[in-house]
C-alpha positions in Angstrom: 0.2 -0.1 0.0 2.6 2.9 1.0 5.2 1.1 -0.9 5.2 3.6 -3.6 5.6 6.3 -1.4 8.9 5.4 -0.3 10.7 4.8 -3.9 12.3 7.5 -5.3 12.7 7.9 -8.8 16.2 6.2 -8.7 15.0 3.2 -7.2 11.9 2.8 -9.5 13.9 3.5 -12.6 16.8 1.2 -11.3 14.5 -1.7 -10.6 15.8 -4.8 -8.2 19.0 -6.5 -7.9 19.1 -10.0 -10.5 21.1 -12.9 -9.4 22.2 -16.2 -10.9 20.1 -19.2 -9.1 23.2 -20.0 -7.5 23.7 -16.4 -5.9 20.0 -15.9 -4.9 20.1 -18.9 -3.0 23.3 -17.8 -1.2 21.9 -14.9 -0.5 18.6 -16.5 0.8 20.5 -18.7 3.3 22.7 -15.4 4.6 19.0 -13.7 5.4 17.9 -16.4 7.2 19.5 -15.4 10.3 17.4 -11.7 9.7 14.3 -10.6 10.9 13.3 -7.2 10.7 10.7 -5.9 13.0 8.7 -3.0 12.1 4.7 -2.1 12.0 2.8 -1.4 8.4 1.9 2.5 8.3 5.8 3.6 9.9 7.2 5.8 6.9 11.1 5.0 8.6 10.0 0.9 8.4 8.7 1.5 4.8 12.1 3.2 3.5 14.0 -0.1 4.8 11.5 -2.8 3.5 12.3 -0.8 -0.2 15.8 -1.1 0.1 14.8 -4.9 1.0 12.7 -5.3 -2.0 15.5 -3.7 -4.3 17.8 -5.7 -3.4 15.6 -8.8 -3.5 15.8 -10.0 -0.1 14.2 -13.0 1.8 14.1 -11.2 5.2 11.4 -12.3 7.9 9.3 -9.2 8.7 8.1 -9.0 12.0 4.6 -6.5 12.6 4.6 -5.7 16.5 1.3 -4.3 16.2 0.0 -8.0 14.5 1.8 -9.9 17.2 2.7 -8.8 20.3 5.3 -11.6 21.0 7.6 -9.7 18.6 7.0 -6.1 20.7 7.7 -8.3 23.9 11.0 -9.9 22.7 12.3 -6.8 20.9 11.5 -4.7 23.8 12.8 -7.6 26.1 16.1 -8.2 24.1 16.7 -5.3 21.8 16.2 -2.5 24.8 13.2 -0.4 22.6 10.3 -0.6 20.9 11.2 1.3 18.3 11.1 -0.1 15.1 12.4 -0.6 12.3 15.0 -2.5 13.8 17.1 -5.4 11.9 17.9 -8.7 14.1 21.3 -10.3 13.0 21.1 -13.6 14.4 24.7 -14.5 15.7 26.1 -18.2 15.9 28.4 -17.3 18.4 26.7 -15.3 21.1 23.3 -13.4 21.4 22.2 -11.7 18.2 22.4 -8.1 17.4 19.6 -5.8 17.4 20.2 -2.7 14.5 18.1 0.3 14.8 18.0 3.4 12.8 16.4 3.1 9.2 19.3 4.7 7.3 21.9 2.0 9.4 20.2 -0.7 8.5 19.6 0.2 4.8 23.3 1.0 4.7 24.1 -2.3 6.4 22.2 -3.8 3.7 23.6 -2.5 0.6 27.2 -3.1 2.1 26.3 -6.6 2.6 23.7 -7.8 -0.2 24.5 -5.0 -2.5 25.7 -5.8 -6.5 29.4 -5.2 -5.7 29.3 -7.4 -2.4 29.2 -11.1 -1.8 26.7 -12.4 0.4 
């Protein structure tokens, strides 16, 4: 619904990233360890979701208004109920909670952009 508000003309003209099936599969494996805490009408969440769409990422979306458990976990483990927040699961310890839409989008572009390996 709100997606068109978040895409600037450059993003809309550029389209999403296309990868080989093997490369997309590698990216999909890497994104299994990510979850975005958000709610539908949050403008800043929409900008991050646009980045996710543009980069063709399969990241779990956890709506804090649609599931009280998501909000509880965000506040308990992340330390704040602010969204957007990207949860990055770590294999060797507690997960990382990344707040701020610009920081999240920058992280995703750096990690999964066209020039970056998964």
